[in-house]
BAVODREN-480296 format. One record per residue (C-alpha): residue in three letters; z, x, y. Coordinates in steps of 0.05 Angstrom, whole numbers, padded with zeros to 5 digits, always signed. Example, Ala and Ser with C-alpha at 12.3 -4.5 7.8 and 13.67 -1.06 7.14 Angstrom:
<nodes>
ALA+00156+00246-00090;SER+00143+00273-00021;
</nodes>
This chain:
<nodes>
VAL+02178+00941-00821;ARG+02159+00975-00885;LEU+02118+01037-00897;VAL+02103+01055-00969;GLU+02071+01123-00981;SER+02035+01150-01042;GLY+01988+01205-01063;GLY+02026+01270-01056;GLY+02029+01323-01110;LEU+02011+01393-01131;VAL+01941+01421-01119;GLN+01909+01489-01119;SER+01886+01522-01056;GLY+01818+01495-01037;GLY+01830+01429-01071;SER+01837+01358-01043;LEU+01888+01303-01041;ARG+01889+01234-01010;LEU+01952+01204-00982;ALA+01960+01130-00971;CYS+02010+01090-00930;THR+02014+01014-00932;THR+02051+00978-00877;ASN+02064+00907-00856;THR+02057+00926-00782;PHE+01986+00951-00792;SER+01947+00914-00738;VAL+01992+00929-00679;ALA+02012+01000-00691;VAL+01986+01070-00681;LEU+01990+01099-00750;SER+02001+01173-00758;TRP+02016+01226-00810;TYR+02067+01280-00795;ARG+02090+01337-00838;GLN+02150+01381-00843;ALA+02151+01447-00880;PRO+02216+01481-00900;GLY+02250+01512-00840;LYS+02200+01483-00791;GLN+02199+01425-00744;ARG+02162+01361-00761;GLU+02092+01363-00731;LEU+02038+01312-00720;VAL+01979+01319-00767;ALA+01934+01261-00748;SER+01936+01193-00714;ALA+01893+01131-00714;THR+01899+01074-00664;PRO+01884+01001-00680;ALA+01817+01013-00646;PHE+01803+01069-00695;ASN+01810+01125-00644;THR+01834+01187-00680;THR+01867+01252-00662;TYR+01882+01314-00704;ALA+01924+01376-00701;ASP+01881+01438-00690;SER+01904+01466-00756;VAL+01872+01409-00796;LYS+01810+01393-00755;GLY+01749+01394-00799;ARG+01790+01390-00863;PHE+01831+01326-00858;ILE+01806+01256-00844;ILE+01850+01197-00825;THR+01823+01127-00837;ARG+01849+01056-00833;ASP+01831+01000-00882;ASN+01844+00934-00847;ALA+01836+00892-00910;LYS+01887+00934-00949;LYS+01933+00946-00888;THR+01932+01018-00908;VAL+01922+01084-00872;PHE+01895+01142-00912;LEU+01896+01217-00901;GLN+01841+01253-00939;MET+01859+01326-00943;ASN+01805+01375-00962;SER+01802+01451-00967;LEU+01877+01452-00974;LYS+01914+01516-00958;GLN+01983+01540-00977;ASP+02003+01530-00905;ASP+01992+01456-00915;THR+02051+01453-00962;ALA+02101+01404-00933;VAL+02132+01336-00938;TYR+02083+01287-00906;TYR+02110+01226-00870;CYS+02075+01163-00850;ASN+02093+01138-00780;ALA+02080+01072-00746;ARG+02089+01063-00671;HIS+02084+00992-00645;ILE+02033+00990-00589;PHE+02073+00942-00546;SER+02147+00956-00560;GLN+02137+01030-00576;GLU+02186+01021-00633;THR+02175+01075-00685;TYR+02183+01072-00760;TRP+02179+01125-00815;GLY+02161+01126-00888;GLN+02203+01161-00940;GLY+02158+01222-00944;THR+02114+01249-00999;GLN+02113+01322-01022;VAL+02047+01360-01019;THR+02048+01429-01051;VAL+01988+01475-01049;SER+01990+01533-01097;SER+01950+01597-01095;
</nodes>
C-alpha cells in the first residue's frame, strides 16, 4: 500500500492550502488526515469513508474540507482560514474497511505564519 502526499508549505495566517494524498487502496479504505505539532500527540483532523461520509475535528470544522476523487484515487484536504495553531506535520492515513489494516504517508509540513 502506498500513500503519496503533496501540497504542504508556508502560508500566512488567514490563507489557504490544499493537501493531496494518492493511494492505491483508495476504494476500500477510510481515508483520513492527521496532524502532529511539535510536542503534541498526533490528532485526527478529518476522515472520509468510501461512501463519502465525513467527520472533522472541532478545531477545523467550517474551515477545512475533505474530499475524495475516485477517478484520481486521491483524497484532498482543503484548508481555509488557516491559523498559526494549524502548524503541524500532516499525515495521510488509510484504514482498510475489512481488515482494519492501517497505513501512513510520509507526512507533509504545513507552517502558518503570523
